[in-house]
C-alpha distance (Angstrom), angle and dihedral (degrees) to the residues before:
residue distance angle dihedral
M1 . . .
E2 3.78 . .
V3 3.80 91.0 .
Q4 3.79 90.8 51.0
R5 3.78 91.8 50.1
T6 3.80 90.6 49.6
C7 3.81 91.7 50.8
I8 3.80 92.2 50.1
F9 3.81 91.2 48.4
F10 3.83 90.7 49.9
F11 3.81 92.1 48.8
L12 3.80 92.8 50.5
N13 3.79 91.2 49.9
L14 3.80 90.4 50.1
V15 3.81 92.2 50.9
T16 3.82 91.1 47.7
F17 3.80 90.1 51.4
L18 3.81 97.0 46.8
L19 3.80 100.7 38.4
P20 3.86 98.8 76.8
S21 3.81 93.4 52.6
F22 3.79 91.3 45.3
V23 3.81 92.9 51.5
E24 3.80 91.0 46.1
S25 3.79 92.1 52.0
C26 3.82 90.5 51.3
T27 3.80 95.2 49.7
C28 3.79 111.0 92.5
P29 3.80 123.8 -170.8
P30 3.81 114.2 -114.7
S31 3.78 117.5 -99.4
T32 3.78 117.6 -112.0
Q33 3.79 111.6 -102.4
S34 3.79 123.0 -145.4
F35 3.76 118.7 173.8
E36 3.76 140.5 118.8
M37 3.78 121.0 -95.6
N38 3.76 139.4 171.0
F39 3.78 125.3 -142.5
C40 3.78 137.1 164.2
L41 3.79 140.7 -152.3
A42 3.80 121.3 -165.4
D43 3.82 104.0 -40.6
Y44 3.81 94.3 -23.4
S45 3.79 124.0 99.3
Y46 3.78 122.8 -159.5
K47 3.77 131.4 -164.7
G48 3.77 117.1 -163.7
T49 3.78 147.2 148.9
I50 3.79 121.9 -111.0
V51 3.81 107.6 -134.1
D52 3.81 107.3 163.8
V53 3.78 137.4 29.0
V54 3.78 121.4 -153.9
S55 3.78 132.9 170.7
D56 3.77 124.4 -123.8
E57 3.78 102.6 -117.5
G58 3.77 112.7 -109.1
T59 3.79 97.2 4.1
G60 3.80 104.1 77.3
Y61 3.79 90.2 -135.1
A62 3.79 125.9 118.4
H63 3.77 135.4 -131.4
Y64 3.77 129.3 -168.7
D65 3.78 133.4 -144.3
V66 3.78 111.1 -127.9
I67 3.80 127.3 -162.5
V68 3.79 105.8 -148.5
S69 3.79 112.0 -137.1
E70 3.80 102.6 169.4
V71 3.79 135.3 18.6
F72 3.79 122.6 -163.5
H73 3.79 130.5 -165.3
G74 3.75 110.0 -171.1
M75 3.81 103.7 -42.3
G76 3.83 99.8 -24.1
V77 3.78 137.8 72.2
V78 3.80 114.5 -112.7
D79 3.81 135.0 -167.0
A80 3.80 108.6 -170.8
E81 3.77 120.3 108.8
S82 3.77 123.8 -104.8
R83 3.76 128.6 -167.4
I84 3.76 122.8 -148.1
E85 3.78 121.7 -172.2
V86 3.77 119.2 -152.0
T87 3.77 101.7 -147.4
T88 3.77 101.6 -172.3
S89 3.78 133.9 58.0
L90 3.76 116.7 -140.6
S91 3.76 127.0 -138.5
G92 3.79 125.4 -169.5
S93 3.80 90.8 -87.3
E94 3.81 97.3 50.3
C95 3.81 116.0 86.5
G96 3.77 89.2 -23.8
M97 3.81 91.0 -88.2
P98 3.81 116.2 114.0
G99 3.77 126.0 -159.8
L100 3.80 103.9 28.1
Q101 3.80 114.6 139.0
K102 3.79 131.7 -155.8
G103 3.78 117.4 -116.6
I104 3.80 147.8 107.7
Y105 3.79 117.5 -60.0
L106 3.78 128.0 -171.9
F107 3.78 124.1 -140.2
Q108 3.76 140.0 178.8
G109 3.76 102.8 -114.1
K110 3.77 144.0 97.4
G111 3.76 134.2 -95.6
S112 3.78 140.7 45.0
P113 3.82 122.4 -42.5
K114 3.77 113.1 -79.0
E115 3.76 131.0 -156.4
V116 3.76 116.6 -137.4
S117 3.77 129.7 167.2
S118 3.76 121.5 -123.0
C119 3.80 87.8 -118.1
N120 3.79 89.6 59.0
V121 3.80 91.1 48.5
V122 3.79 89.5 52.7
K123 3.79 91.3 50.8
L124 3.78 92.2 48.2
F125 3.79 91.4 54.9
S126 3.77 100.4 36.0
E127 3.81 93.7 90.3
L128 3.81 96.4 59.8
S129 3.78 95.9 90.4
P130 3.79 137.3 -18.5
A131 3.80 88.2 -127.4
I132 3.81 98.9 43.1
R133 3.80 124.8 54.6
V134 3.76 118.5 -175.7
G135 3.79 121.1 -144.0
L136 3.80 108.4 -175.5
I137 3.77 143.9 -34.8
S138 3.80 125.6 -127.4
G139 3.78 133.2 166.6
D140 3.78 147.5 93.5
Y141 3.80 133.4 -75.5
S142 3.78 97.9 -77.8
R143 3.77 102.3 39.1
T144 3.77 132.1 24.6
R145 3.76 126.9 -162.6
A146 3.78 113.6 -141.2
Y147 3.78 120.5 -169.8
F148 3.77 112.8 -139.7
Y149 3.79 115.4 -175.2
D150 3.78 102.5 -149.4
N151 3.78 109.4 -170.2
M152 3.77 92.6 173.7
R153 3.82 96.0 62.9
P154 3.82 116.5 23.2
V155 3.78 114.0 -157.8
T156 3.80 118.1 -133.2
A157 3.80 103.8 178.8
I158 3.79 123.1 73.6
P159 3.84 110.1 -153.4
E160 3.79 118.5 -170.5
V161 3.78 114.6 -99.9
T162 3.80 122.5 -165.8
M163 3.77 115.4 -154.8
E164 3.78 112.8 -131.9
E165 3.78 118.4 -115.4
T166 3.76 116.2 -123.9
T167 3.78 121.1 -134.8
R168 3.77 91.1 -155.2
A169 3.80 118.2 105.3
S170 3.77 114.2 -114.7
P171 3.83 129.2 -174.8
L172 3.81 87.5 -158.2
R173 3.80 95.1 48.9
D174 3.81 94.5 114.1
M175 3.78 89.5 56.8
E176 3.79 95.7 56.9
Y177 3.78 116.6 125.3
N178 3.79 91.9 8.9
Y179 3.80 97.5 164.2
């Protein structure tokens, strides 16, 4: 009985020692994505290029950095800034989208500031793809961060992403990334 207990103890110690290195060797960093996409918010349509993929720490979901190349309002391209305030904060039970925070988010667009709830944002983006559900967009004039909740391919690595500085003057600059 004592020998059996010793063997079990030794085996558990061995597993505890080898498991971290095994998990690390099986964890691959996500590949960089670069492709065109179209997305919309309220009556604004955006066209951008996905350039980086990063995981949301602790959630297993992924978000992508998007460089916005064109912004459409109705049938025309517009340049003026628009501010959209997300008025609700989501938990795991709300809208089925964990981790979204309320705050002020800046967009390329046209028109007066609009208030939309995070639930509405989720609904607006839910038709993009059955595999990708978008939570919210935040960012500045030159680069926009779009959160894509990809249940088909969870991301485990968290590479560092540096947000690009915009050279464009902005009266709302101090409010950027106000989570």
